[in-house]
C-alpha positions in Angstrom: 26.8 -8.7 -13.9 25.8 -8.0 -17.4 22.4 -7.7 -18.6 19.9 -8.5 -21.4 19.7 -4.7 -22.4 23.4 -4.3 -22.2 24.1 -8.1 -24.3 21.4 -6.8 -26.9 22.7 -3.4 -27.2 26.3 -4.5 -27.9 24.9 -7.6 -30.1 22.9 -5.0 -32.1 19.6 -7.2 -31.4 16.2 -7.3 -29.7 15.9 -7.5 -25.9 13.7 -10.7 -26.7 16.1 -12.3 -29.5 18.8 -12.3 -26.4 16.4 -13.8 -24.0 15.7 -16.2 -26.6 19.1 -17.7 -27.9 20.2 -17.2 -24.0 17.4 -20.0 -23.4 18.0 -22.2 -26.4 14.3 -21.1 -27.7 14.6 -24.1 -30.7 11.6 -22.2 -32.3 13.5 -18.7 -32.7 14.6 -18.3 -36.7 17.4 -16.7 -36.5 20.3 -16.7 -38.4 23.6 -18.8 -37.3 25.8 -15.7 -37.3 23.2 -13.7 -34.9 23.2 -16.8 -32.7 27.2 -16.8 -32.3 27.2 -12.8 -32.4 24.5 -13.0 -28.6 26.9 -15.9 -26.8 29.9 -14.3 -28.0 28.5 -10.7 -26.3 27.3 -12.7 -23.6 30.7 -14.7 -23.1 32.6 -11.7 -23.1 30.2 -9.6 -20.5 30.1 -12.6 -18.2 27.0 -13.9 -18.4 25.1 -15.6 -15.9 21.9 -17.6 -16.5 18.8 -17.3 -15.1 18.8 -20.7 -13.4 22.2 -20.0 -12.2 21.5 -17.0 -10.3 18.5 -18.4 -9.1 20.5 -21.3 -7.8 23.3 -19.0 -6.4 20.4 -16.9 -4.9 18.7 -20.1 -2.9 22.1 -21.0 -1.8 22.8 -17.3 -0.1 19.9 -16.0 2.5 19.0 -12.5 1.2 19.1 -9.3 3.3 15.9 -7.0 2.5 15.7 -3.8 4.1 12.4 -2.5 5.2 11.7 1.2 4.9 8.5 2.8 6.4 7.6 6.5 5.5 6.0 7.3 9.1 8.1 8.6 11.8 7.5 6.8 14.5 4.8 9.4 16.5 2.7 9.2 13.4 3.3 5.3 13.8 1.6 4.9 17.4 -1.2 7.5 15.9 -2.0 5.1 13.0 -0.7 1.9 13.2 -1.7 0.5 10.3 1.8 1.1 8.9 3.3 -0.8 11.8 1.0 -3.8 11.0 1.7 -3.8 7.8 5.4 -3.6 8.4 5.1 -6.2 11.0 3.2 -8.7 8.4 5.8 -8.0 5.6 8.5 -9.2 8.1 7.4 -12.4 8.6 5.9 -13.3 5.5 10.3 -12.4 4.3 10.7 -14.8 7.4 8.9 -17.9 6.6 10.8 -17.5 3.1 14.0 -17.9 4.8 14.9 -14.1 4.0 16.6 -11.6 6.1 15.1 -8.4 7.1 15.9 -5.4 9.2 14.8 -1.8 9.3 16.2 1.5 7.4 15.4 4.5 9.1 15.7 8.3 8.5 18.2 10.3 10.4 19.0 13.7 9.6 17.2 13.6 6.1 19.0 10.5 5.5 18.4 6.4 5.5 20.9 4.4 7.8 20.5 1.1 8.0 20.1 -0.5 11.4 22.5 -3.0 10.4 26.1 -2.8 9.2 25.1 -4.6 5.6 24.0 -3.4 2.0 20.8 -4.8 0.9 19.8 -7.4 -1.7 16.8 -5.3 -2.0 14.3 -2.9 -0.1 10.4 -2.7 0.4 9.4 0.7 0.9 6.1 0.8 2.9 4.0 4.3 2.2 4.8 7.3 0.2 8.1 8.6 -1.2 9.1 12.2 -2.2 11.5 12.4 -5.2 14.2 12.9 -2.9 13.8 10.0 -0.8 13.3 7.9 -3.5 16.7 9.1 -5.5 18.6 8.3 -2.3 17.1 4.7 -1.8 17.8 3.9 -4.7 21.4 4.7 -4.7 21.8 2.2 -1.9 20.0 -0.3 -4.0 17.8 -0.8 -7.1 16.0 -3.4 -6.2 13.1 -1.6 -5.2 9.3 -2.6 -4.6 7.0 -0.1 -3.2 3.5 -0.5 -0.8 1.1 1.7 -1.2 2.2 4.1 -3.3 3.6 4.2 -7.2 6.6 6.6 -7.7 8.5 6.5 -11.2 6.1 3.3 -12.2 8.3 2.8 -15.3 11.1 1.4 -13.4 10.1 0.1 -10.1 7.3 -2.1 -9.0 4.5 -1.3 -6.6 1.8 -3.0 -4.9 -1.2 -0.6 -4.2 -4.6 -0.8 -2.0 -7.7 0.0 -4.3 -8.6 2.1 -2.2 -11.7 3.6 -4.1 -13.0 0.4 -4.7 -12.9 -0.2 -0.3 -14.2 3.2 -0.2 -17.2 2.8 -2.6 -18.0 -0.9 -1.2 -18.3 0.8 2.5 -20.5 3.4 0.6 -22.6 0.6 -0.9 -23.0 -1.2 1.9 -24.1 2.1 3.9 -26.5 2.8 1.0 -28.1 -0.3 1.4 -28.8 -0.3 4.7 -31.4 3.0 3.5 -28.9 5.8 4.8 -28.9 8.6 2.7 -27.1 11.4 4.4 -23.8 9.6 5.0 -20.5 11.6 5.9 -16.8 11.1 5.4 -14.1 12.2 8.0 -10.5 12.6 7.3 -7.4 14.0 7.6 -4.1 15.1 6.3 -1.3 12.4 5.9 2.2 13.3 6.1 5.3 11.9 4.5 8.5 11.2 6.3 9.9 14.3 5.9 7.1 15.8 7.7 5.8 17.3 4.6 1.8 17.1 3.5 1.5 15.6 0.4 -1.1 16.8 -2.3 -3.0 13.5 -3.6 -2.5 11.2 -0.1 -4.1 8.0 1.0 -7.2 9.8 2.6 -7.4 12.0 -0.4 -8.6 9.1 -2.7 -11.2 8.4 -0.4 -12.5 11.8 -0.2 -12.6 11.9 -4.0 -14.4 8.1 -4.1 -16.8 9.5 -1.6 -17.6 13.0 -3.2 -18.3 10.8 -6.6 -20.3 8.6 -4.7 -22.8 10.7 -2.9 -23.0 12.5 -6.4 -23.7 9.4 -8.3 -26.5 9.0 -5.7 -27.4 12.7 -5.9 -26.8 12.8 -2.3 -26.0 15.9 0.2 -22.1 15.9 0.4 -20.9 16.0 4.4 -17.1 16.4 4.6 -15.3 16.7 7.8 -11.6 16.8 7.6 -8.7 17.1 10.4 -4.7 17.5 10.4 -4.1 14.0 10.9 -5.4 10.5 10.5 -5.3 10.0 14.3 -7.7 9.2 17.3 -7.8 12.4 18.4 -8.6 13.8 15.1 -11.8 11.2 15.1 -13.1 12.5 18.4 -13.0 16.2 17.3 -14.4 16.0 14.0 -17.1 13.4 16.3 -17.8 17.1 18.2 -18.4 19.2 14.7 -20.6 16.4 12.9 -23.2 15.6 15.8 -23.6 19.4 16.0 -25.0 19.6 11.9 -28.9 20.3 12.2 -29.8 17.6 9.7 -27.1 15.2 11.1 -25.7 12.3 9.0 -27.0 8.8 10.2 -24.1 7.1 9.2 -20.2 8.2 8.7 -17.4 6.7 6.6 -14.1 7.2 8.7 -11.0 7.3 6.6 -9.4 4.7 9.0 -9.9 2.4 11.9 -7.9 4.8 14.2 -10.0 7.9 13.8 -13.2 5.8 13.7 -12.5 4.7 17.2 -11.9 8.3 17.7 -15.4 8.8 16.5 -17.0 6.7 18.5 -15.9 7.7 21.6 -16.8 11.2 20.9 -20.3 9.8 19.9 -21.1 7.4 23.1 -19.8 10.5 25.3 -22.2 12.6 24.0 -25.0 9.9 24.7 -25.3 9.2 20.8 -25.6 5.5 20.2 -23.6 3.5 17.8 -25.5 2.1 15.5 -28.4 3.0 16.4 -28.5 6.5 16.1 -24.8 6.8 13.4 -23.5 4.1 11.9 -19.8 3.8 11.5 -17.5 2.5 8.8 -13.4 2.6 9.1 -11.0 1.5 6.7 -7.7 -1.2 7.0 -9.7 -3.4 9.5 -6.5 -3.5 11.9 -6.6 -5.7 14.7 -7.9 -4.0 17.4 -11.2 -3.0 15.8 -13.2 -6.0 16.3 -12.4 -5.2 20.2 -14.3 -1.9 19.7 -17.3 -1.2 21.2 -19.2 -1.8 19.5 -17.0 -4.2 17.2 -16.1 -1.9 13.9 -17.5 -2.7 10.6 -14.2 -1.8 8.5 -13.1 -2.0 4.9 -10.8 -4.9 5.0 -7.2 -5.0 3.7 -5.5 -8.6 3.1 -2.0 -8.0 4.7 -1.0 -11.2 4.3 -1.4 -11.2 0.4 0.0 -7.7 0.2 2.9 -9.0 1.9 3.2 -12.3 -0.3 2.6 -10.1 -3.4 5.5 -7.5 -2.8 8.0 -10.2 -2.2 7.4 -11.9 -5.3 7.4 -8.9 -7.2 11.1 -8.3 -5.4 12.2 -12.5 -6.2 11.2 -11.5 -9.7 13.3 -8.2 -9.6 16.0 -10.2 -8.3 16.1 -13.5 -10.7 15.4 -11.9 -13.6 17.6 -8.9 -15.6 14.8 -9.0 -18.6 12.5 -7.3 -15.8 9.4 -5.3 -16.5 8.0 -3.2 -13.8 5.0 -4.3 -12.7 2.0 -2.5 -10.6 -0.4 -5.5 -8.3 -4.2 -3.4 -7.4 -5.1 -5.2 -4.3 -8.6 -5.6 -3.7 -10.6 -4.8 -0.4 -13.8 -6.5 1.1 -16.1 -5.4 4.0 -15.8 -7.1 7.5 -19.4 -6.6 8.7 -19.6 -6.1 12.6 -21.9 -4.2 15.1 -21.2 -0.7 14.7 -23.3 -0.5 11.5 -27.3 -1.4 11.1 -30.1 -0.5 9.0 -31.6 3.2 9.1 -34.5 3.5 11.9 -36.8 5.5 13.4 -34.8 6.6 15.8 -31.8 8.1 13.3 -34.4 9.1 11.0 -34.2 12.4 11.9 
């Protein structure tokens, strides 16, 4: 199918001019010769108007592939992406859109069904080889939580820096001045450690915050964003002579490990140490105590992604967009004001 860009090139006019002529924009000031030339090229290229394409798409059920960068073991250790993927699947179903998973086997993406997707929703962070592979299968791609080739692909990003700052400001407002950060390395779909991973943005935001307040920095990092890493790093944290009175943890799974270790060591949460997580996954509200966490609106993420993909499928005169999703704080019982008990 011809695109407005191709017609503009052949007719030797701008894409905006082609778009306005094809949409019968009466306010456009252009010669009849130019109009006829554009219409002739459009007819030669068998251009299908947007409204016609939308009608055809509405009569055809789309098939959208969902690709997740995490391997199965990592999904178990950090279920955030699993919850996000499930939310996207449900949102697609409500839109009467078929969805199926595309898996990476021996370094190559393979469809779970024998169909070529109309579009791809890629969740997580992908290296250049992975992006190249996906685009060779289908070039209608929207990324969630990363923005590779921003000049070509739309993306939906979490405002991680905002969420981190919100959490730290909240702890600061409770009177905490010794606030620790617990995080870990993020592993890509190829098993390679990524330089600017999700936890790195959080760590940078943490460092910026403590610097702005002239606070001491307490950073504890493991190899993974997992329950086990949180459990082990909490042991290191409590051995500090000037032990922090609060800790911000890179995700809820790690935070649950931190709380488990603190409880095992006889340290009360939040009376001795307040704990804040990130992602606000469903199980967090059922921890003991229920976890205060940075909330991401997964439904908003899913709907925004689907709308971007629809726009890409419907409109050949298309510019990639990046949507930055704001965060909020779900306040529960794992945090409290600093008291004399934790004023050590």
